[in-house]
N, C-alpha and C positions, 0 to 999 in steps of 0.2 A: 533838659531833659526830654529827652526821647520819649515816644509812647511806647511802642518796642523795643528791645536793646538793638543794636545793630550788630550783624555776626561777625565772626574773625573769619580769615578763611577755612582755617579748622573747620569750627563748628558749620560754618555754609555746605563742605561738602556732606558729614554727617546728617544733616538737615536733609539735603537732597536724597540722599541716598538710602534714609528712613522714609522721604517722601517713594521715591520710587518703591520702595519693598512696601509700602502700605496699600499704593494704586495695584500694584500684580496681586498682593491679596484679597482687598476690594473687587477686582475683573473676575479672579477665580471662584466668585460667590455670586456672580451675578444673579448668574443661572438662576441658584438653588435660593436666591433670597426671592427672584420674582413668583418663585413657585409657592414660596411660604407666606406670600401677600391675600389679604380679602380682596372683597368686591364693594366693600362702600357703598352701604345702601342710599341710595337716593329721596328715600321719606322718611320724614322726622320719625324718632322712638318718641313712645310712651303718651301715643293720641289715641283718641277715643278710636279711629282706625283700627290700629293697633289692639288693643283691650279686645274688640272685637270679635278682631282674628281669633285672637288664643280662646276667647270664648267657644267661638264655634267648632275650632280643633277639639275643644272639651265635651263638644257635644256630638262629636263624631262627625263634623263637616270640617276636612281639613280647606287649604285653600290650593289653588290648581297653581303650582309651580312651573309646569310644563306641561302645554296642549297640543299635542297633533291631529292634524286634521289627516284623515286616509280617503282619498277618491280613486277614480279609475282614469280619470283626467281624458276622458272622451267625451264630448259633447253626445256624442249618436250614442251610447249607452246608457239606457236608461235604468237596466237592474241594479235593485241595491243588494242581491246577493253576495258576489262578489266582498264588495263591500264589510258587507254584516260579518260572515266568516272569517275576513281578516282584520278586523275591529276584535272577535272576542281571540280569536290568536292571535294579535298581538298585546291584551290585557293579560291573558298568562304569560306571556314571555316578560312583560313588565312586572307582572307580580312575583316574579321569583328571584330580582333584583333587592341589593343588599339595601341599596337606596332611596329605595322607593317603599314609603307608609303607604299610598292608597290609590287606587287607579279605580277611574269609574269612564264606562261611556254606554253611546245609545245599545248595543249590543247586547250587554251585561245587564242594563238597568232598564233600558225600555225608556229613557228620560228623553221627550220629544226634543226637550231643548239644546242637547247632543246631535241631534240630526238636520243636515239644511235644508230650506225651503226645496229643492227640487231635488231632496231623497237622493247625491249621488253623491254627497260628506259626510263623513260620519268625524264627532269629534272624540277623542279621549282627553281628561283631562289626567294628570299624575301628580301628586304630592309628593315631595323629596325630602328627605332626612337631613339636618346638618346645616351650617351659615350659607351667607351667598356663595360664598368661592366653592364651598363643597359642592352647593346645588347646581354652581353654572359647569363643573365640569362633570357630575354627573348629567349635566343636560346635552352637552357635547356628547358623552359616550353612549347612551340610552338612543338620541337618532341616527347615530349610524349603526346602531344595532338593528334599530324598530328599519332603518331602509334598506339593508340586507336581510331580514330577515320576509318581507315581504315585498318581493322587487318589482312585481303586477302591479303593484298598487303605485299611488303618488304619495306622497308623505312628505307633508309640510310640517312645518314646528314655528309655535310663538310661546310668549309666557315670559313671566320675568326670568328666570331661571335663563334660557334660550339666549333672549335678549343680551343678557348680563354677557353672558359667554360671546358672543358677536360683536359686541361693544368692546369687551376688550381685546378679543383677536385684534380687530380692526383697528386701535388704538396703538396695541405696537406696534404693526405695523407702518403706519401710520407714523410713527416718533420715529424709526429709521428712516424712515424716506427724510422726513423734516432735518432731521439733523445731517444728512447727507448733503442736503440743499443749503444750509445753513454755515456751516463750516466753512468752506469755499467763497460763500460771500460774506461772512463776515470778515474772514482773514485780510479780504478785497476793500471792506473797509476799514480796517484796522492800519493796513499798508496804503491808504491815502493819508491817514489821519496821520500817520508816525512817520513815515517815509525811509523804513525799514524795514526788511523781512524778520531781524530776529526781534527787533521790537514787537512788530506784528504776532509775531509766532509765541512770546511769553502772555498775554493774555490767554490765548488758547488752550496752553499746555496748562497754564492755571485750573481754566475752568473746566476740561479734561480730568485733572486730578478732583475738583471738586464733588463734579456729577458721577465718576468715578467710586464715591468714598459714600456718596447720600442712599446708594439703593442698598448696601449690607446694614446701615445701619437704621435705616426704615424698617427695613424687616424685622431687626430686633426689637425694635418700636410696636411692631406690629402683634407682639405676641402678648401685648398690653391694649393697645389701642385697632381698633378697625380701621385699618388701612387699604386701600385699593392699588389694584396696578394701576387704573386713570390716574388715582392721584401722584403716584411717583412720577410717571410718565409727565405730568404737566411741569411737577417740579422741576425735573432734569432740563427741561426747556426753561423753565423761568430761572433757574440755578447756571444755567450756562448766560443768559443774557447780565444777571447778577457780577458773575466772577469777572464777565469781561469789563464793566461797569467799574469794579473796586481797581481792581489791576491798570487800566486807564486811567484813572486819577491820581494812583502812587505812581506810574510809571509817568506818565508828562509831567508831575510835580521834581521828580530826579532830575530829568533832561534840564525842565527850566531853569534848576541849580547851577548846573553843571554848566549851562550856557552864559550863566551870571561871572564864571571866575573858580567857583567851588571845587576844591578836591571833592572825587567820588566818596570819601568817605565824610565829609562835611556835608556833602549832596544828599547822600541817602537818609544821612540823620533828622535833616532840615523835612525831608519828605516824610519820611515815616512820625515825626512832630505833627506836623498838620498834616496832611492826606490821610496819613494810618490814623492817626486820631479821627479825619470824619468817617475812614473806611466803617470804623468798629462805632461809632454812634450811628452810620446809616443802617449796619445789618441790625443794630439794636431797634431800631426803628419797624424796619421789613417782620424781624419777630414779633415785636410788639402788637403790628398791624395784624397780623396773621392769628396771635393768640386770644387776642378779641371775639376773633369770628367762631370762638372755639363755645362760646356759651349758645349759638344756636343748634338746635338737639337734630344735627345732621349726619349720621357716619359719614358720608363721602366727603361735605364740608372739614372736618373735624380731620377726617385723613388728610383731605388737602394742606388745612394749616401745619401740619405734624412735619410733614412732609416737606412746607415751604422754608418752617424756622429750622430745619435740622438743614437743607442745601445752603439759605442765607449763611449760617453759622461759617456752614466748610467754607462755604466760599470768601468770607472773610479769613477766618483762620490759615486758607493757604494762600490768600493774598499778603497777610502780615508776617509769616512763617517763613514759606518757600520762597514767594517773590524778592526779597530782600537777598536772600543768599543764592538765591541765579543772578541779580546785578553785581554781585561782590563777584562769582565766580567768571562772570561772562567780560567783566575789566573795559579792552577797549575794543570788544567785540561786540557792541550793544549796536553802535549805529552803521555798522556795516551793510553793505546789500541791500541798496537803495534805490530802485528803477527807476525813482522817478525826482532825482535828485534836480534836473534840470528846470524840470516845471514847479519845483517848489519854492515860494517867497519866505514862506517862514515856518518856523520848527513850530510842535503843537505845544507846545507851553507857553509861547509867546503871548504878547497883546497883541488879539486882533485887532487890525484896523476897522473892519469891517463891525464888528461889534461892538468899539470903543465907538465909532461916530453913531452906532444907533442908541446905544445909551445915550451920550448925549442929548441928542432931537429928544430920547424920552424922558430925559431929565429936564430939559427945556419947559417943556409943557407938562409935567408928571398929571395934571387931574384928567386933561383931555384924553390924553394915552391910559389913564387907569379906564376911565367913562369907556370911552370906545373896547379895548379890551371885555370890559368886563360886561358889556353889552353882548358882544362876539359869543361869548362864553352860556351867557343865560340862553343867545338864541336858540345856540347848538344843545341846551340841554333840554331845550320846552319838550321833545320828544318822548322827555323819559317821565313828563306827569299822565301819558297814557300808555305804561308799560302793563304788561300784562303778564303774571309769573303764572311759572309750570313747573313742571319735575322732568327728567330725564327719560326718555322711553323710546319705543324702537320707532319712532321718528327723528332723532336724533342721526340715522341712519341713514346711508344711501334708499333714494327708493327703488330701486332695482336689484338692493341687498335680500336675501332669502328670505331675513326676519320681516321685512318690511313687506315684501309682498305676501306672505303667509298673513299676516297679521289684516291685510287688506283684506286678502280673500274669505278669511273668517267673518270679518268684520258685513262683509257685503250679502254674503252665501247665508250665514246664518237670523234668525227672527231676536234672539237673545246671544249673544256673545257674553262668553264671560268677563270680559273688562266689561261689560254694561251692564252686570248685575249684583245689585247692590245686598250683602248679607245684614238681616235685623236682627237684633238679639230682644226679645221683646220680655215682659211680665205680666204676660197676660195665661191666665190659670189656665190649665190643662183640661181637656175635653172634658166637661160636666153640663147639665142644663145650664148655669149660669156663665161657666166656662164658654161653651158654643154663643154664647148672644155674646159674649164678651169681644171671642176672636171675629163673629160677624160685624159687629160694631169697628173694628180693629179692621178688618181685612176694608169696610166701607168707606173708612176711612182714608187711608193708604190709596186707594183705588182714586179717588178724586183728585190725587194732588199729580199739576201737571208731569207730562213728560214717564209718567209711572205707566209701563205698557202691561205687565204682568203680574201677577202676585203668585207665590207658592207656598203654601205653609208646609214646612217640612216636617213630617211624622217625627214625635220622641222617640228614640229606643228603647226595645224591651225593659221594663226594670226602672225606670226614671223613675223620680218621684213628682208628682204630681205640683210641686210648689217651684221645680225647676224651672227653668226661664224657655219660652218657646223659640224656636227659629225659621225668618221670613225672610224669602228670598223674592225681590224687586227689581223685575226688569224694566231696562229704559230705553229710550229713543234717543236719549242724550249722549254725546259726544264724552267720556270721562273728563278731559278737560276745559270741558265748555264751562259757563256761567250757569245756565242751563241746568248740569247735571250739580252745578256747588247749590243750586237755588233748591235741588232736590231735595238733595242732603241736608241740608237747613231745614227743611220743610218736615221731613221724616222724623228729625230729632226732636220737635217739638210736638208731633202727634202723642198724643197720653197714652202711655203701657210702652211704648219704645227706650229701650236700656241703652242701647249703643246701634252704631251704625258702623259698618265697614264695607270695604269692595273699594274697584279703583278709585272711584271719584272722590268717595271719603278719606282716600290716601292723600290723595293730589292736596285736592280741598285744606285739611289737618297738616301737610306737610308749609304752604302755601301762611296758612295761618301761623303755625312757627314761627317762622320766618320773618312775617310781619308782626307778631310780637317781641320778638328778637331784636330787633334793627335799633328801637330808642337806647336798648339797655348798651350796644354796641357798637352806637355813634357817638354817647356818652363818655363808654370808656375809652373808645378811641382818642377823642379828642382831648378830653384830661391825660393821656398816657403820652398821647405825642404833645402837648405843652409841657408837660415836664421834662421830657428827656431835650426837646429844642431846648427850653430853658435852663439845664444844666451843663448843655453845647455851648450857649451863645451869651450866658449870664446876662439875660435880659427877659422883663415880661413882657414888653410891647409884642415882640417881635413874632416868638410863638403861637400866639392868638392871631398876628397877620397870616403866618402859615399855616394854619389851620383853616381860615377862613379863603385863604387860597388855592387850597387844596381841595376845597368841597366846590368850589368851581372847576376845578380843573375835571376833577370825577364827573361831575354833571354833564361835561361838556363830551364825556369820553360813553356817558349813559348813555344820554341821546343818542351819538350816532350807532350804537349796537342796537339802539331800539326799532331805528332807523333801517339798518341793512337787517336785521335775523328775526325782526318783530312785523315790522311793516315787507320785508321781503326787497327794499328798493336795493337792487346794484346784485343781486344774488347771481345772477351769470358771471359776473367776474371771479365769483368765490368755488364757482364748481357747481351751482344749479341744487343746494340743498333743499329739503323740503323747508318750506315755511309753516309754521307752526301757531303762531299768532301768539307767540308766547316766548318767554326766554325763563331757562333754567333757574330757581331762584340760589340754590347754592351755587352754583357754577359762577353765577351772577356775581353773588357775595367775594366768592374769591378772587374772581379777577380785579374786581374794585379795589377789594383789600390789595394786591401787588400793584395796584397804578397807584395807587395811596402811599403804598410803599417808596416806589420810585419817585412818588412827587416829594419826598422828606426828602429820597438821597437825593438828589439833585437842589434841596433846599440846603441842606446840612453843605455840601463842598460850595455852592457859592456862599453861603453866609459867612464859611470861615475863610472865604479869601476877601469879602467886604470887611469882617470885622480886623482881618492883619491890617488891611489898609484904614480902618481907620483907628485903631490903635497906634497907629506909624505918623499918621498926618495929623488927626482930629476933625477933619475936613469929610463930613456925611454925602453930601452929593457925590463929592472924587473919588469917593471912596468906593462908593456904587457905580460909578465907571469904571472904575479900576477892576473891581471885580467881575461886574458883566465881561471887558475885554478882555481880560484873561481866564475866564470860564466857557465863555461864550461857542466858541468854537471845540473846545473841550468838551462841553456838553451835550452839541448837537452833533460833533462822533460819538459818543456814549450813549446817547438813543438813537440813533442810527446802527449802532452794534444791536442795540437791545431789541428794537423795531424788526431787523432784518433775523434774528434768530427766533423769536418768537410768533412775526409773521409769515415764518416758516411752516405753524400750523395750523396756517389756514390753507393750506393743500390738502389736508386731513378729509378723508371722506366723513368724518365724525360732524356732525355740527357743534358739537360741543367742544371740540379742538379748536372751531374753526372763531367762536366764542370768546374764547380763552387767549387763541393768538391775536387777531384783531383788535380785540379788548386793550390788551396791554401796548402792543404797539402804537396804537390811537395815542393811547393815554399820555405812554415816553414821548413822542416827535411833541404832541399838543404842550407840555409841561416842560419842554427843553426851549422851544422856541418861543412860544406863545406868553407862558407865567412866565419863564427866567429872564428871556429878551423881553418884555414890553411889560406885563405888570407886577413882577417884583419891583424893577427898577424906578417904575413910577409912582408906585405904593408907600415905596423905604422914603423915596424923595421928597414927596410930600409930607410925610410923617416926620422929617427932620432928624433932630436930635433927641426926640419923643421913643425913635426907636432902641436907643440903648439906655432906657431910662431902668430902675429898678429901686424897689424899696430902700430906705435911708439905713432900716435896719440890716440887710441885706450888706449894702454895701460896709456898714459898719464890721460885720462878720468876715465879710471876706479880706477888711484890712487888716484885722489882727490875725490874720493866717501868716505864720512862717513865710517867708521871702513875697509876699501879695501885693508888700509897695513895690518892688520891682519887677515889671511888666516886659518878659524876654521883646527884641526885635525882633521885625517878621524875619530875617534870614537869619537871627544868632542860632546857633548849632554847635554842641561839641561831636567832634568827630569819633567816627568809630574807632575804635585800638586799630584796624587794618586797612590795609588799601588808601591809603594816606599818601599814594602818588598821584600827582595832578592830571588833569583831565587830557586824553589823548586829543591830538586835531583832527578833524577829516581835511579830506583834501581841498573844501573850499575855503579853509582856516578855522571853520568853527567847532567848539568841542563838540564830543558825542558823547 
């Protein structure tokens, strides 16, 4: 019984025509679809910092979504008058814009915190309406208007709305460049692997179909979920690699059956029954891994998960529906145009002598091989014990980007830059005899805290009830992402009278805390879901537990490498001199590892499928392991190379977040395909022996009572499709194509 019914020639024509129409329709809606996406907040929702911001807005103190700096840009000019005049005129311009909720500046409020230490620069803080995506668009428009309005002044821009706009714009440019770099490189890898230009083009076509359809589908989902442009860009890169992977495994099995002498119909039937089933389980594993990350309350991560689930499902659907139809229509032309024919010793689906020899050496001394592999992976994972979680901000941009330059200028030129000011909502009573005493005690307690450099009590608006909470602004000299700032936030929340604490440092701390609190739930749910999924695939109890354990080792190794490169900064010159922040974005790290775990399960599924086929046929566990490695070793390294090339192209991005994603997935794919599947898995499965296939007695009895369960089909058993029953054509060297 085939996993997906093999298509007839007529049905194949209909499928290809439909796929072409769907692709054209999706391509026509790609640009409008991108415009409908959000920005996917990088901060956790429903935190104390978020509640503090909302309460401050209610009390008339909105956040600074956009920060503009006005200066003359000349060190020789000491007069503040031109800046002051420009300050007031810019405030008037911004106040008339519908997207602006409020504007504050030194020229209109006299707030000394909004004037630089040297007196030559003024800050204008702008609160914007709408969600993050709307705020980012408004920020781009307003900055351009202000720069045209006061050409005599140097206008800098920072703030979360402006940084979001810059990151989104840079990601779009970098993704296009990465795709242009990856496509020919992946095609070359596939050409070397397949030995046919026609075969090499098929995975690229399937991948193009999957990623083209992903954008409009995700745009529809964005109507009910906050999905960012960054999430779609990342998912497109991941989806391209997954589609190539799925196509590679299915196509190689089809060619292997042809070389065994099967007709094209029988070969396709066998490929769909075996590799097609594995593709479906693999896509389910990807979706499962990403779905588990939805438990983390960060909009960016949830958007990444939704986009990743969508593209993985579409990649599997395109592989299982479109690829068989292409194979039916191509017929004898599949193996044509092989420029490397004379250099090729064997075809991709044939058993590899190198991997067979490697597997035999590993299975001869399984305990020694497993111990060596585990020690190597643990050593690679050790740096992860020193990981410091962070969030995406202007430091993800190149140091030369305007957002980074302007942010650095504000931080160095102002005694109390907005990002280093904490908003404290207090329960201290309104000014009275007792109230003034309470305020004095509260102010004294806050002033005694380390890194609290200045305190300002915000006057209550006229008519505010005496029982209404008060607002205190606390300036700090600590970087918002530093441990010192986190300690100050914690200390502020412990001061009697403090109700809520907000501000950039509080947002970062609450986001990291939300991730840490969600991790145990995510980990247990992931382990349980994958164990059930692999148990259904292998009908074993031991193998799923082994697979989850091995996957954890693989993840640890790739995480350790990311810490060394991006947190410690080793090798940054090779990747384009990014800003070393001393931390890794929490949400992006989780997404990267979810994809890495999915790839690990992906390769596990394909390897176990071949091992189980051999075991069912021979009953010899060791020989089944050797045969499975020999037949999938080169295939998995080719697939891993294709994924690594398509994702490593993201490392050329100017945005550090994309570099982390690209390098993380590439390292995980290569490590898993070579070290895990080539050494550790065969060693462990050999050491376990027949215990690999143990299952409870009740399960065996239940399975045996199912109709047809007593007869297990042979590995090569297949029922031909009702079409294309002609025998395979032979290539010029005599082998079937």
